[in-house]
C-alpha positions in Angstrom: -36.4 -25.5 -4.2 -35.9 -26.8 -0.7 -33.8 -24.6 1.6 -31.3 -27.3 2.3 -30.7 -28.1 -1.3 -30.4 -24.4 -2.1 -27.8 -24.1 0.7 -25.8 -27.0 -0.7 -25.8 -25.5 -4.2 -24.7 -22.0 -3.2 -22.2 -23.0 -0.4 -19.3 -23.7 -2.8 -19.8 -20.3 -4.5 -19.9 -18.5 -1.1 -16.7 -20.3 0.0 -15.1 -19.5 -3.3 -16.0 -15.8 -3.0 -14.7 -15.7 0.6 -11.4 -17.3 -0.5 -11.1 -14.8 -3.3 -11.5 -12.0 -0.9 -9.0 -13.5 1.4 -6.6 -14.0 -1.5 -6.9 -10.3 -2.4 -5.5 -9.3 1.0 -1.8 -8.5 0.8 0.9 -10.3 2.7 3.0 -7.9 4.7 6.7 -8.1 5.3 7.9 -5.4 7.8 11.7 -5.3 8.2 13.0 -3.0 11.0 16.8 -2.3 11.1 18.3 -1.3 14.4 20.3 1.9 14.7 20.6 2.3 11.0 21.5 5.9 10.2 20.0 8.1 7.5 23.2 8.0 5.5 24.1 4.3 5.9 22.7 3.0 2.6 23.9 3.5 -0.9 20.4 4.8 -1.9 20.7 7.5 0.8 24.2 8.6 -0.2 26.6 6.2 1.4 29.8 5.7 -0.5 31.3 3.4 2.0 28.6 0.7 2.4 27.7 -1.5 -0.6 23.9 -2.2 -0.4 22.8 -3.4 -3.8 19.7 -5.2 -2.6 18.3 -2.3 -0.6 19.2 0.1 -3.4 17.3 -2.1 -5.9 14.3 -2.2 -3.5 14.4 1.6 -3.3 14.6 1.9 -7.1 11.7 -0.4 -7.6 9.6 1.0 -4.8 9.0 4.3 -2.9 12.0 5.8 -1.1 11.1 8.2 1.7 13.2 11.3 2.4 11.2 12.5 5.4 10.4 9.3 7.3 10.8 9.4 11.1 10.9 6.9 13.9 8.6 7.6 16.8 11.5 7.7 19.2 15.2 8.3 19.0 15.9 4.9 20.8 14.8 1.3 20.5 11.9 0.4 22.7 9.9 3.6 22.2 9.7 3.2 18.4 8.8 -0.5 18.7 5.9 0.2 21.1 4.5 2.8 18.7 5.0 0.7 15.6 3.1 -2.3 17.0 0.2 -0.3 18.6 -0.2 2.7 16.4 -0.1 4.9 19.5 2.4 7.4 20.9 4.6 5.3 23.2 4.2 8.0 25.8 0.6 6.8 26.4 2.2 3.8 28.2 4.0 6.0 30.6 7.3 7.9 30.7 9.2 4.6 31.0 8.5 4.0 27.4 10.5 7.1 26.3 13.7 5.1 26.8 14.8 1.5 26.3 13.2 -1.0 28.7 15.9 -2.3 31.0 16.0 -5.9 32.4 17.7 -4.5 35.5 14.6 -2.6 36.7 13.3 -3.9 40.0 9.7 -3.9 38.8 9.1 -6.3 35.8 7.7 -4.3 32.9 6.7 -4.7 29.3 4.3 -3.6 26.6 0.9 -3.5 28.5 -1.2 -6.5 27.6 -4.3 -4.4 27.1 -2.5 -2.6 24.2 -3.8 -4.1 20.9 -1.0 -4.8 18.5 -1.0 -4.9 14.7 -0.2 -8.7 15.0 -3.3 -9.3 17.1 -5.6 -7.5 14.7 -4.2 -9.4 11.7 -4.1 -12.7 13.6 -7.8 -12.3 14.4 -8.5 -11.7 10.8 -6.9 -15.0 9.7 -3.4 -13.9 9.0 -0.5 -16.1 9.9 1.8 -13.9 12.1 5.5 -14.5 12.6 8.1 -12.4 14.3 11.9 -13.0 13.9 14.2 -10.8 15.7 14.6 -8.3 18.6 11.6 -7.8 20.9 12.8 -5.3 23.6 9.3 -4.8 25.0 9.5 -7.2 27.9 11.9 -9.8 29.2 9.6 -12.4 30.8 6.1 -13.7 30.7 3.5 -12.4 30.2 5.2 -9.6 28.2 6.3 -11.8 25.3 5.6 -11.7 21.5 3.5 -14.9 21.8 1.2 -13.0 24.1 0.9 -10.1 21.7 -0.4 -11.7 18.6 2.5 -13.6 17.1 1.9 -17.3 16.2 5.6 -17.9 15.8 8.6 -16.1 17.4 12.3 -16.7 17.1 14.9 -14.2 18.3 16.1 -12.2 21.3 14.1 -10.5 24.0 16.7 -8.0 25.2 18.0 -4.8 23.6 21.3 -6.3 22.4 23.1 -9.6 22.2 26.3 -11.0 20.9 25.7 -11.6 17.2 27.5 -14.9 17.4 26.9 -16.4 20.9 23.5 -14.7 21.5 24.5 -13.7 25.0 22.9 -10.6 26.4 24.5 -7.6 28.2 24.0 -9.2 31.6 25.8 -12.4 30.5 22.7 -14.6 30.1 21.7 -16.7 27.0 19.1 -14.8 25.0 17.7 -16.8 22.1 14.1 -17.9 22.1 11.8 -20.2 20.2 8.3 -19.1 21.2 8.5 -19.0 25.0 11.4 -21.5 25.4 15.0 -20.5 25.6 17.2 -22.4 23.2 20.7 -22.6 21.8 21.2 -22.1 18.0 24.4 -21.6 16.2 24.8 -18.9 13.6 25.2 -15.2 13.0 22.0 -13.4 14.1 21.1 -11.8 10.8 21.6 -15.1 9.0 19.4 -17.0 11.4 16.6 -14.4 11.2 16.7 -14.5 7.5 16.4 -18.3 7.4 13.6 -18.5 9.9 11.6 -15.7 8.2 11.9 -17.4 4.8 10.9 -20.7 6.3 7.8 -19.1 7.7 6.9 -17.5 4.4 7.3 -20.8 2.6 5.1 -22.6 5.2 2.4 -20.0 4.9 2.5 -19.2 1.1 -1.1 -20.2 0.6 -2.6 -17.8 3.2 -2.2 -14.2 4.0 0.8 -13.6 6.3 2.3 -10.8 8.4 6.1 -11.2 9.0 7.8 -8.8 11.3 11.6 -9.0 11.1 13.2 -6.5 13.6 16.9 -7.1 13.0 19.5 -6.7 15.7 21.9 -5.3 13.1 23.5 -2.7 13.3 23.2 -2.4 17.1 26.3 -3.1 19.2 28.2 -5.3 19.8 29.6 -4.1 16.6 30.3 -7.4 14.9 30.3 -8.3 11.3 29.9 -12.0 10.3 33.7 -12.4 10.2 34.4 -10.6 13.5 35.1 -12.8 16.5 32.5 -13.7 19.2 32.8 -11.5 22.3 30.4 -12.5 25.1 30.2 -15.8 27.0 27.6 -16.9 29.5 28.1 -15.9 33.1 30.0 -12.6 32.6 28.5 -9.2 33.0 29.1 -7.0 30.0 27.3 -3.9 31.1 30.6 -1.9 31.0 32.0 -3.8 28.1 29.1 -4.1 25.6 30.6 -3.0 22.3 32.5 -6.1 21.0 36.1 -6.8 20.3 37.3 -3.7 18.4 40.9 -3.3 17.4 40.4 0.4 17.1 37.4 1.9 19.0 38.1 5.2 17.3 37.2 3.6 14.0 34.2 1.4 14.3 33.1 2.0 10.7 34.7 -1.1 9.2 32.6 -3.3 11.6 29.4 -1.4 10.9 30.0 -1.7 7.2 30.1 -5.4 7.5 26.9 -5.4 9.5 25.1 -3.1 7.1 26.1 -5.3 4.2 25.0 -8.4 6.1 21.6 -6.7 6.6 21.5 -5.9 2.9 22.1 -9.5 2.0 19.3 -10.6 4.3 16.9 -8.3 2.6 18.1 -9.6 -0.8 17.6 -13.2 0.1 14.1 -12.6 1.5 13.0 -10.6 -1.6 14.4 -13.4 -3.8 12.3 -15.9 -1.8 9.2 -13.9 -2.5 9.9 -13.8 -6.2 10.7 -17.6 -6.2 7.4 -18.3 -4.6 5.5 -15.9 -6.9 4.5 -13.8 -3.9 6.2 -10.6 -4.8 3.2 -9.0 -6.4 1.0 -10.1 -3.4 3.3 -8.7 -0.7 3.8 -5.2 0.7 7.4 -4.9 1.9 8.3 -2.0 4.3 11.8 -1.4 5.4 12.8 1.2 8.0 15.0 1.8 11.1 14.0 2.1 14.7 16.1 5.3 15.2 19.0 7.2 13.8 22.6 6.0 14.0 25.3 6.6 16.5 28.1 8.8 15.3 30.1 8.4 18.5 29.5 6.7 21.8 30.7 9.0 24.6 34.5 9.5 24.5 35.3 5.9 23.9 34.0 5.0 20.4 33.7 7.1 17.2 33.4 6.9 13.4 30.5 4.6 13.9 27.5 5.3 11.6 26.3 8.0 9.2 23.3 10.3 9.4 24.1 12.0 6.2 23.4 15.8 6.3 21.5 15.5 9.6 22.4 17.0 12.9 22.6 14.8 16.0 22.4 11.0 16.5 20.6 8.2 18.4 19.1 9.3 21.7 18.7 13.0 20.5 15.7 14.8 19.2 17.6 16.5 16.4 16.9 15.0 13.0 19.8 12.6 13.2 18.1 10.9 16.1 14.8 10.1 14.4 14.8 10.8 10.6 15.6 7.4 9.1 15.8 5.5 5.8 12.5 3.9 4.7 11.3 2.1 1.6 7.9 0.7 0.6 7.8 -1.9 -2.1 4.9 -3.7 -3.8 5.4 -4.5 -7.5 2.4 -3.5 -9.6 0.8 -1.5 -6.8 3.4 1.1 -5.6 4.8 3.3 -8.4 8.6 3.6 -8.1 9.8 7.1 -7.0 10.8 9.3 -4.1 8.4 10.5 -1.5 9.0 13.8 0.5 5.9 13.5 2.6 6.4 13.6 6.4 5.7 10.1 7.7 6.3 8.5 11.1 6.5 4.9 12.3 3.1 4.6 13.9 1.5 5.4 10.6 2.2 1.8 9.5 -0.4 0.5 12.0 -3.5 2.1 10.3 -2.0 1.7 6.9 -1.5 -2.1 7.1 -5.0 -2.6 8.6 -6.6 -0.5 5.9 -4.8 -2.6 3.1 -5.9 -5.8 4.9 -9.5 -4.5 4.7 -9.8 -4.0 8.5 -11.1 -1.1 10.5 -8.2 1.0 11.9 -9.6 1.5 15.4 -8.2 4.3 17.5 -4.7 5.3 16.5 -2.4 8.3 16.6 -1.1 7.5 13.1 -2.7 8.1 9.7 -3.5 5.7 6.9 -0.8 6.0 4.2 -2.5 3.7 1.7 -3.7 6.4 -0.7 -0.2 7.9 -0.6 1.4 4.6 -1.3 -1.0 3.5 -4.1 -2.1 6.8 -5.6 0.4 9.4 -4.6 -2.2 11.4 -2.6 -0.6 14.0 -0.4 -1.0 13.7 3.4 -2.9 16.3 5.5 -0.8 18.6 7.6 -0.4 17.6 11.2 1.8 18.1 14.2 4.2 15.4 15.4 6.0 15.1 18.7 9.2 13.5 20.1 10.2 13.4 23.7 12.9 11.7 25.7 13.5 13.0 29.2 13.8 16.7 29.2 14.4 17.0 25.5 11.5 17.3 23.1 10.7 18.4 19.6 7.5 19.5 17.8 7.1 19.4 14.0 4.5 21.0 11.9 5.1 21.4 8.2 8.7 22.5 7.6 8.9 24.1 11.1 10.5 22.3 14.1 10.8 23.5 17.6 13.5 21.9 19.9 13.6 22.3 23.6 16.1 20.9 26.1 14.8 21.6 29.6 15.2 25.3 30.5 17.6 26.0 27.7 16.5 28.6 25.1 14.2 27.2 22.4 15.6 26.4 19.0 13.4 26.9 15.9 14.4 25.4 12.5 12.9 25.5 9.0 13.7 22.1 7.8 12.8 22.9 4.2 15.7 25.3 4.0 17.9 23.9 6.8 17.7 20.1 7.0 20.9 20.1 9.1 19.3 22.3 11.8 22.2 24.8 11.8 20.3 28.1 11.9 18.2 28.9 15.0 15.3 31.2 13.9 13.6 31.4 17.3 14.5 35.1 17.7 13.1 36.0 14.3 9.8 34.1 14.7 8.6 34.3 18.3 5.0 33.8 17.3 5.9 30.5 15.6 7.8 29.4 18.8 4.7 30.3 20.9 2.4 28.4 18.6 4.5 25.2 18.6 5.1 25.5 22.4 1.3 25.5 22.7 1.1 22.3 20.7 3.6 20.7 23.0 1.3 21.5 26.0 -1.5 19.8 24.1 0.6 16.7 23.5 1.6 16.5 27.2 -2.1 16.6 28.2 -3.0 14.0 25.6 -0.4 11.5 26.5 -1.0 12.0 30.3 -4.3 10.1 29.7 -2.3 7.1 28.6 -4.1 4.7 26.3 -7.3 5.8 24.7 -10.5 3.7 25.1 -10.3 0.8 22.7 -11.0 -2.9 22.5 -9.2 -4.8 25.3 -8.0 -8.4 25.2 
């Protein structure tokens, strides 16, 4: 048989085989809540907030009890989530939220390889709908970091109705173009993400939905708009609150709006017969605020945990998290210690891609087969505060203050300092902290550059 004729005969089969392999790759929907506390959902013990859709997702999927954000604040976790690396590798600036008021423009380094870039290169449709907070101007934009489609806000917070940022500027974007769009932020993000899913139903897709809810301004759908263009809200960033000492009613409305968003998106996956082809991951970027200085209180709930957002106690970084994939993930509860940057190698592995160099570990065997994770040491640092975790043991340091040692298996609320009883354990974990400092001082590891 002539080579050309043979090629013509086998090409349809090769194409069919390639399509089948592509079809076997899962879609990924990654939903990131903002400032959602460990105790803010019904499935995590809340008796105040009604969250039937997330509760159902947890009942049908895997609910994590020991899932952590990489940082106790917004930008740090987002950088780690997208790159699979400790955010500290990008410099100490990434230990805190990136501010648009810095004199030197800054953003997630372009040489960092994001999960969106890896999936985009592999043929995935990639869309982001929500809060970026990793750069405020070109070239540090989602569209330069692997996302085909972007709709949302670049800053750390915006009015949920008027989409005006803290500095008084309009902050709503379609790709790289500022635009005006009416609607409550959570509702808009829901609509755009569902539209993207519908448009890409016939190919693998990665949809990243980093919600603004429940970050301040604390505004539910029925609360009034607060910010207008041209006014600086740096010292008035919380919204119109009748009683700043009781923010909880407004937060409740935001949590429930977030829950409805998740419910509508999952319903769309079912309607399109994509639910069994799609891995859904839901988590939060850090713990919730219990109070904000002396001005605002009764805000969120971190359940039994000590501390809150911006702190390295558990309340700052242990967060609700759910993994859902009908027919693939067995419903249940997972007590393994997991952290945000683990999602990078996990998603790549499930998409059939090499993980590359990452600080996280692949969770796919845990998700699909229940395989326990290897023991490892994890680190958190913000300014002079840092924490080191290995197994149930956690060391907390605040500058020159005496060390605090907790056994989280017996003391999840970090109430009993055991440093005096276990000095060897303190020394061991302190040594791990030194290793972490050396590791992150080298910044990004060698890896493929753009």
